N, C-alpha and C positions, 0 to 999 in steps of 0.2 A: 241421660247422665251416665258416664262410664264408671262411676264409683259410688259406693254407699258404705261408708264406715260409720259405725255408731259408737257412742260412749255414754255412760251414765253421767248425767250432769245435774241431778236433783231437780229436774223440771226447768228447762230454759225456754225462752221465746222461740228458739230456732228448731224446736222439735219437729220431726217429720210428721206430716199429716197422716193419721192412721196408725202411727207407731205407738209403742207402749209409752206410758207417761214416764218422763225422766230421760228419754232418749233423744239425742240431738245429732245432726249430721256433722261430721268432721272430715274435711278433705284429707286424703292420704298425705298430702304435703305437710299438713299441720298436725299429723298424728304423733303422739308420744309413745314410742315403743318401750318395752321393758329395758332396764339399764344394760343387761347383758347383751341383748340383741343390738342395742345402739352401739355399744363398744365394738362388737365384732363387725357390724356393718361399716363403722367408721374406719376400722383398720383396713378393710378392703379398699376404701377410697384413698387412704394414705399410701398403701402399696401401689395403687394404680398410678398415682400422680407424682410419687417421690422422684423418680428418674427425671421427669420433665422439669421439676422445680430445681433439681440439683445441677442439671447439665449447664445452664447458662453461667452461673457463678464459677463453676469449675473450668469452663472454657475460657472465660474472661480472666480468671486468676492465673491460668496457665499462660495465656498470651502476655500477661504483665510480668510473669516470672515471680509471682508472690510466693512467700514461704508457706509451709504447711499450716502454720498457725494463722497467718493472714487469710489463707484460702478457707480455713475452717470458720473464721470470723465472717467472711463474705457469705459462705453457705448458710451459716446459722442465721444471719440477718435476713436472708431471703426466705428461709423456712418460717421465721417469726412473722414476716410481713405477709406471707401466704396464709398463715393461720389467722392473723388478724383480719385480713381481707375476707376470708371464708366466713368468719364469725359475723362480720359486717353484712355479708350477703345473706346469710341464712337467718340471723336473728334480727338484724336491722335496728335502727333507732331513727326517730323523726322521719325524714324523707330519704334516708340513706339505707340502701340494701334492697335487693329484689325479693327477699323472703321466700326464696326457692332453694331447693337442694343443689346449690351452685358452688362449685369449688373454684377458687381463684389461686393464681400463682404467678411467678415472674414470666413475662412473655418472651418467647424465643425470637420475636421480631426485632428486639432491641440488640441482639447479639452482633449481627453483621455491622450495623452503624457504629457500635461501640468498638469493634475490632478495627474499623476504619479510623476511628479517633485515636486508638492506641498507636496505630501505624504513623500518625502524623504528630501526635502530642507526646508520646512516650510515657514516662513514669508519672507525669502530672495529669493523667487521664481521669482517674477516679473522682477527684474533687469537681472536675468539670462535668462529668457524667451525672454525679449526684445533684449538682446545681440545676442542670437541665431536667433531671427527673422530677425535682420539686416543682419546677415551672410547669411541666407537662401534666403533673397530677392536679395542680390548681386549675389548669386549662380544662381538663376533663371534667372536674367537679362543676365548674362554672358553665360549661357548654352542655351539660347533661340535659337540661330542660328543652334545649333546642334539638339536640341530636336524637333524643328519644322518639321524636316524631317519625323517625325512619320506620317504625313498626307498621305504619299505614301502607308502606310500600312493599309489604311482604304478604300478599295473598298466598293461598296454597301453591299456586304454580311457581312462585318465587321461593317461598320458605321451604318447600319440598326439595327444590333444586339445591338450595344452600345447605340444607341439612345433609343431603346426599354427599355434597362436596366435602363437608366437614369429615364425614366418615371415610371417604376415599382418600382425602389428604392425610389422614392419620395412619392409614395402612402402611405406607412406606416407613413410618416411625417404628411400627411393630417389626417390619422386616429388618431394619437396622439393629434393633434390640436383639432379635433372634440370632443375628450373626455375631453379636458381642458388644455392640454399641460404640466401639471405637475402631474406625477403619485402619488406624495406624498401629493398633495393638497386634501382637503375635496371636495367631489362632483365630483371627477375625474370619468369620464365614466357615469355620472348620466343621467337619461332620459332628464333632462333639457338641459344639454350640447349637447347631441346627437340630441335633438329636435331642438335646435338653429342651429346646423350644417345642419340638414336636411332642415329646413326652408330656410336657406341661399342658399342651393343648388337648391331647388325648385324655389326660387325667381330668381336666375340667369338663370335657364333654361326657365322660363316663359318670363322674360325680353328679353332674346336672341331670343325667338320665336316671340314675338309680336312687338318688336321694329324694326326699320329699319335704314339704314344709319349709321351715326356716333354714335347715341344712342345705336344701337345694339353692336357696338364695345366697348362701355364702360359698357356693362351689368355686368361685374365683379365688377366694382367700385360701380355701383348702387345697386347690390346685397349685397355688403358689408355694404352699408349705411342702407339698409333695415334690414339686420341681426343685426346690431348694435342697431338700434332703437327698434327692438323686444327684445333685450337683456336687455334694461333699466329696465323694470318692474321686472326682475329676479335678480337685483343687480349685474349684470355682467359687468357694465360699471362704473369705478371708476373716476368720474369727479373731485372729491376732490383732486386727486393726482396732477392735474395741478397747484393748488395753492402752492404746495411744490417745484415746479421746478423753477430753475433760468431762467431769460430771456436771458441772454448772459453769455457764459463762454469761454474765450479765451483758445486755446490749449497751453499747457505748455510742452515743451520737457523734457523727462525723469522725469515726475512728481513723479514717484515711486522710483527714485534713478538712479545713473549713470549705464549704461549697464555693465554687467559682462559676462564673457565668460567661459563656462564649456564645455569640449570636448564631454562628453557623451550626454549632453542635446542638443548641437549643432548638433551632428550626428542624434539624434531623429528628430530634426526640419528639417534637410535636407531630411530625409525620408518623412516627411509630405509634404515638398515642392515638391518632385518628384511625390507623389501621387496627389497633387493638380495640378501639371503641366499636368499629364496624363488626369485628369478629365477636366481641362480647354481645352485641345486639343480636347477631345471628344465632349465637349459642343460647341466649335466653329464649329466643323464639323456638329453637330446637328443643330445649328442655321443657318448655311449656307444652309442646306437643307430646313429649314422652310422658309427662306427669298428668296430662289431661287438665291443665289449668291455664287457659289462654291469658297471655300477658297484654297489658295496655301501656299507654304512654307513661303512666305513673310508675309501673313496675320497672320498665326499661330505664327511666330516669333514675330511680332508686339504685338500680344495679350499677349504672355508670357512675353515680356519685360515690358508691363504695369503691369502685375501681380507682377513681381519682383521689379519694381521701387516702387509700392504702398506698397509692403510688407516691403521693407527696410525703406521707409519713415514711415510706421506704427510702426516699432521698435523704432524709434526716438520719435514719438508722442503717445506712449502708446497703440498701436494697435497690432493686430495679423496678421498672414499670410492671404493673399487675394487669392481668387479663383473665378471661375465663379459661378453664381447662376442659376442653371438649371431650377428652378421653373419659372423664368421669360421667358424662352424659350417657355414654355407652354402658357404663356400670349400672346406672339407675335403670336404664331400659332393660338390661339383662336380668338384674336381680329383682326388679319390680319393688324395691324398697325406696319409696318416694318421700319419706319423711325428711324434712329439712333439718330436724334436730339430730338425725344421724350424721349429716354432713357438718353440723355445728360441732359435734364431738370430734369429727375429723379435724376441724379447725383448731380445736383445743389441743389435740395431739400435735399438730404442726407447731403451735406456739411452744409446747413443751419441748419438742425436738429442737426448736431454735434456741431455747434457753439451756437445754441439756444435750450437748452433742453426742453423748453416749447413747441416748435414746434414739437419736437419728441414725446412729451407727447400726442399731439392731435392724431397722428397716432396710438399710443399705446392704445388709447381708444377702438379700435376694439378688441373684445374678441377673445380668441383663438378658441373657438368652431365655431365662425363665419368664421374665416380664414380657419378652417378645411373644412367647407362646400364648400368654394371657391376652396380649394386645390384639391378636387376630380376632378373637370373638368380641372383645370390647369395642374395637373400632368398627368392625364390620356391622355390629348391632346399630351403631349410629347411622350408617348408610341405609340400613333396612328401615329405620325410623323415617328417613327422608323419602324413601320409596313409598312408604305407607302414607305419608303426607301428600305425595304427588297423586295418590289415589283419590284425593278429595278434589282434584282439578281434572276437568275433562280434557285430555290431551288430543281429542278429536275436534275440539271447539276452537275457533279463531286461530291464533298463531301460537297456542300453548306449546305444541310439540316443537316448533321452531325455537321458541324461547329456551326450553329445557336443553335442547341439543346444542345450541350455541353457547349457552352459559356453562354447560358441563365441559365443552371443549376448552373455553378460556380458563376454566378452573383446573383442568387436568394438564394443560400444556406445561405449566411450571413444575408440576409434580413429576410428569414423565420425562421432561427435558429441563433440568434445573438451570441450564445455561441459555435457555430459549431467549431471554431478554438481556443477554450480556452486553449488547451494544447500546442499551437505553441509559439515560442519565440515572445516577444512583437513587435520587429521591423518587423517580417514577418507577424504578425497578422495585423499590420497597413495597409498592402497592401491587404492581403487576406480578411479582414473584410470589405473592401470597395467593394461593389458589382460592382460598375462601373469599378474600376481599375482591379479587378480580372477578370471580364467578358471581358474587353478590351484586357488584356494580353492573355487570352485563345483564343479569337477570332483571334487576329493577329497571334499568334503562329500556330494555327491549319490551318489557311488560307495559311500560308507559307508552312507548312509541307504537307498538303493534296492536295492543289491545284497547288503548284508551284515547290516544291522540286523535282528534277529529271524529270521534264516534261516541255514542252512548253505550256503555258496557251493558250487555245483556246478562244479568245474573243467572238467568235460567239455564245458561250454557254450563253452569257448574252442577253436575249431577248430585253432588252432596251439599248443595247450597244451604239446605236447612240445618245441616250440622256445623256450618261454618258461620261465625258471627258476620252479619252483613257489613259491618265497618271494615272487616279484614279484606273484603272483596271490593267494596265500592270506594273506599277511601282513596286508593291510588287515582281513580278517575277524578274524584273531587279535587285532589291535590294538583293533578295535571291541569284542570280547568282554572284552578286558582293561579 
């Protein structure tokens, strides 16, 4: 067992054999840290994911020509929904929530279809989008018990490939942030922006090396503070924007009009939801590897139900579809703070930011280049976790090496060449252009075809078979035979 945390519980049935009376095991995922440490750890998560959750509503608002007030409403709604979704994932209730340190937010996969709808529908877009968002959320919630069975198709050779792709697919995001985040803005890719990103990266590396204990675990947050302070003399920090933000703004259901339902738009959003469900499933498996707590069908189903419920709720309160935020998995891996309660506090902060725009403005002070510098280590750490998982699969056995090579190629094509599938139909492009989804589908299909179809899988070919649950390795073969 890779962990052993103890706490005083006045003598519980789960006491460790041979341990002192009153001690019981607590998995690090369920560990309650001191309040101060939880707050600081949560702020790291907020800083890491804020740009990702803010970008889609800002892009969509700009495409629609919304006023500053309307755009602020759209942004606040998506922050609120991200916070509620994160609380659902981490704390959970009934059969909703993965109960893992899992951060949720608006999916970027919805941006392209929404922009296409804007081009064809014009100003009437948002009510149609929110109507289809409600439908897709209900669809996700209802389909969760079926979709969750995908976990059996992710033995180490597949899950390691997918986790690696998650990290690799995020690295270009860090590169875009490092250049400034907006290719149309003046100074994009300037030496100043790249210098700030490099300085932030160096600061994080130095702090991680010289600090110890909890301070080492918050090196990302401290590095972001250092980078932001360095950016002030270069006019990269707009403090005046805080004065233009409201202190409190209550959420208003259907602020942009009553929901409308259009069949073609709803079908597009259902495809987005399927892509998001695939990525959320892959991200939950990746996170389970990082926190050393294997997931099962029940955990995946709970996580997908949280996605669906938050998405449907988002359609009511002017938000978009929710999915996992893979960049925060890298933060968990790097800081080794695995408590889901830390991420729950992050969710509470996001709710606060959604209700109080001025609070969100404080986080928005961190310039994009500074986030880019931090993103290098955050996203690269996810890829390293994938490589570590691949170490549990014997790449010399069967067709494992061929599976990994082919799946990585299909996952990297749309990352390296964004227009690679430009001639494909739009709904097919939505799946193919997601490196994570495309790589996942190819890895699962090839594993079934090359390792299981027409043969009995020899579990002994996995050198780390004893450390991997049998069902994670053998279930694909059983499913294929079924």
